[in-house]
matplotlib code that plots the C-alpha trace (Angstrom):
import matplotlib.pyplot as plt

x = [-7.1, -8.3, -10.3, -10.4, -8.3, -9.0, -6.8, -7.8, -6.4, -7.4, -8.0, -9.1, -13.1, -13.1, -11.6, -11.4, -11.4, -10.5, -10.9, -9.8, -10.0, -7.0, -6.9, -6.1, -9.4, -10.7, -14.2, -14.9, -13.5, -15.5, -15.0, -17.0, -17.1, -14.8, -18.3, -20.1, -22.4, -19.0, -18.0, -20.8, -21.1, -17.7, -18.6, -21.8, -19.6, -16.6, -19.6, -21.6, -18.3, -16.9, -19.8, -16.6, -15.0, -12.0, -11.2, -10.8, -7.9, -7.8, -4.4, -4.4, -1.2, -0.8, -2.2, -1.6, -4.5, -7.0, -6.8, -7.7, -11.2, -11.8, -8.8, -10.4, -14.4, -12.7, -10.9, -13.9, -16.2, -13.1, -12.0, -7.8, -6.6, -3.2, -1.2, 1.6, 4.1, 3.4, 7.2, 6.1, 3.4, 5.3, 7.8, 5.6, 4.1, 7.3, 7.9, 4.8, 4.4, 1.6, 1.6, -1.5, -2.0, -5.5, -7.3, -8.4, -6.0, -4.1, -6.4, -5.8, -2.2, -2.2, -4.9, -1.9, 0.7, -1.4, -2.6, 1.9, 2.7, 0.0, 2.0, 4.7, 2.9, 3.3, 6.4, 6.0, 3.8, 3.6, 1.1, -0.5, 0.8, 4.4, 3.1, 1.6, 4.8, 6.2, 3.9, 4.4, 8.8, 7.9, 5.3, 8.2, 11.1, 9.0, 7.6, 11.8, 12.5, 10.1, 11.9, 14.8, 13.5, 12.0, 15.3, 17.4, 15.0, 15.1, 19.1, 18.7, 16.6, 18.5, 22.0, 20.2, 18.8, 20.9, 24.0, 25.3, 22.8, 24.0, 26.7, 25.9, 22.6, 21.5, 18.8, 16.2, 15.8, 12.2, 13.5, 15.2, 12.2, 9.9, 12.3, 12.2, 8.2, 8.2, 11.1, 11.1, 13.6, 16.3, 14.5, 12.2, 15.0, 16.6, 13.4, 12.6, 12.4, 15.1, 13.6]
y = [-13.4, -13.2, -16.5, -15.6, -14.6, -13.3, -12.5, -10.9, -10.5, -7.3, -6.7, -3.2, -4.3, -7.6, -8.9, -12.6, -12.7, -16.6, -17.4, -19.5, -20.4, -21.1, -23.8, -23.1, -24.8, -22.4, -21.3, -19.6, -18.0, -15.7, -13.3, -9.8, -6.8, -3.9, -2.0, -0.8, -4.2, -6.1, -4.3, -5.5, -9.6, -9.7, -8.4, -10.3, -13.6, -12.1, -11.4, -14.7, -16.7, -14.6, -12.3, -9.8, -7.6, -7.2, -10.8, -10.8, -10.2, -9.7, -9.2, -7.5, -7.1, -3.5, -3.1, 0.8, 2.5, -1.1, -2.1, 1.7, 1.7, -2.2, -1.2, 1.9, 0.0, -2.7, -0.7, 1.7, -1.4, -1.8, -4.9, -5.2, -4.2, -4.9, -4.1, -6.2, -6.2, -8.1, -10.1, -11.0, -12.5, -14.2, -15.3, -17.3, -18.4, -19.8, -22.3, -24.2, -26.1, -24.3, -23.8, -22.6, -19.0, -17.6, -14.6, -17.6, -19.3, -16.0, -14.8, -18.1, -17.9, -14.6, -16.1, -18.1, -15.9, -14.2, -16.8, -18.2, -14.6, -13.7, -12.9, -10.9, -9.3, -5.8, -6.1, -7.1, -4.8, -1.8, 1.3, 2.7, 5.8, 4.6, 3.0, 6.0, 7.6, 4.7, 5.4, 9.1, 8.5, 6.0, 8.4, 11.6, 9.2, 8.3, 11.6, 12.6, 9.8, 10.9, 14.9, 13.6, 11.3, 14.7, 16.5, 13.9, 14.0, 18.1, 18.0, 15.4, 17.6, 20.3, 18.6, 17.9, 20.9, 23.6, 21.9, 25.5, 26.2, 23.9, 26.0, 29.2, 28.1, 26.7, 25.2, 24.0, 27.7, 29.6, 31.8, 28.9, 27.0, 29.8, 31.4, 27.4, 27.3, 30.7, 29.7, 26.4, 26.0, 27.3, 29.7, 31.0, 31.9, 33.9, 35.5, 36.6, 40.8, 41.2, 44.3]
z = [26.3, 22.2, 21.8, 17.6, 15.2, 12.1, 9.7, 6.2, 2.7, 1.3, -2.7, -4.2, -4.9, -2.1, 0.8, 1.8, 6.2, 7.4, 11.4, 13.8, 17.5, 20.6, 19.3, 15.4, 14.4, 11.3, 12.0, 8.7, 5.9, 3.5, 0.4, 0.7, -1.0, 0.4, 1.3, 4.1, 2.9, 3.2, 6.6, 8.3, 6.9, 8.0, 11.4, 11.9, 10.8, 13.9, 16.7, 16.3, 17.1, 19.6, 21.4, 23.3, 20.5, 23.4, 23.0, 18.4, 17.3, 13.5, 11.4, 7.4, 5.4, 4.5, 0.7, 0.2, 0.5, 0.4, 4.2, 5.5, 5.4, 6.7, 9.2, 10.6, 10.4, 12.8, 14.4, 15.3, 16.4, 19.2, 17.2, 17.9, 14.5, 13.2, 10.2, 9.3, 6.8, 3.6, 3.8, 7.4, 6.4, 2.7, 5.0, 7.4, 4.3, 3.0, 5.5, 4.9, 2.3, 0.8, -2.6, -4.1, -3.5, -3.3, -1.3, 1.0, 1.3, 2.2, 4.9, 6.5, 6.6, 8.0, 10.6, 11.6, 11.6, 14.1, 16.0, 16.3, 16.6, 19.4, 22.3, 20.1, 17.1, 19.1, 17.5, 14.3, 13.6, 10.8, 12.8, 10.6, 11.0, 10.1, 6.7, 6.1, 6.7, 4.2, 1.5, 1.4, 0.8, -1.6, -3.6, -2.9, -3.9, -7.8, -7.8, -7.9, -9.9, -12.6, -12.8, -13.0, -15.9, -17.4, -17.2, -18.5, -21.3, -21.4, -22.0, -24.6, -27.0, -26.8, -27.0, -30.4, -31.2, -29.2, -28.3, -27.3, -25.2, -22.2, -22.2, -21.6, -19.2, -16.8, -18.8, -15.4, -14.8, -14.8, -17.3, -20.0, -19.6, -20.5, -22.7, -24.8, -24.3, -26.0, -28.9, -29.4, -32.9, -33.5, -36.6, -34.2, -32.3, -35.3, -36.1, -32.6, -32.2, -29.4, -27.9]

ax = plt.figure().add_subplot(projection="3d")
ax.plot(x, y, z, "-o")
ax.set_aspect("equal")
plt.show()
């Protein structure tokens, strides 16, 4: 049974952590650097509050790649650490009357969420593997959008410089793209040696 509930708000260079006991009483708030020294400070604070790491539950929002090192460090120490979908935390925060938004208050909100949902947290958690797959899917979607935008730009430029080219050839083949690299204007095509 958990006795210490820690919420962590992660950013690129820093993280804020807040700890609650099982009754919801705030035990600590801390802000540390996202490096080994900051991780050690947090671990020291956690073990000062609760000697048994099995009695500690930690939650943090998924933040792209920024949370991975801290998540791995805490998990390696035997601390039950979960990654929670940021949308779930946002919806939970809307239920409170909190108007200000700071990293330390966000950490406290995450800790309160963890305490309130301690029995069902496994259903709300996004595993690291699933989150990694989602990140890869988003990156792929972004790259596909960029490729589509480049293709549209190529077609637009070619319609104004070589309006007949699109009708006689697929402009997105390797051969045609190489041809356009070597001969990027009508004048160069006219002057080209065809043999």
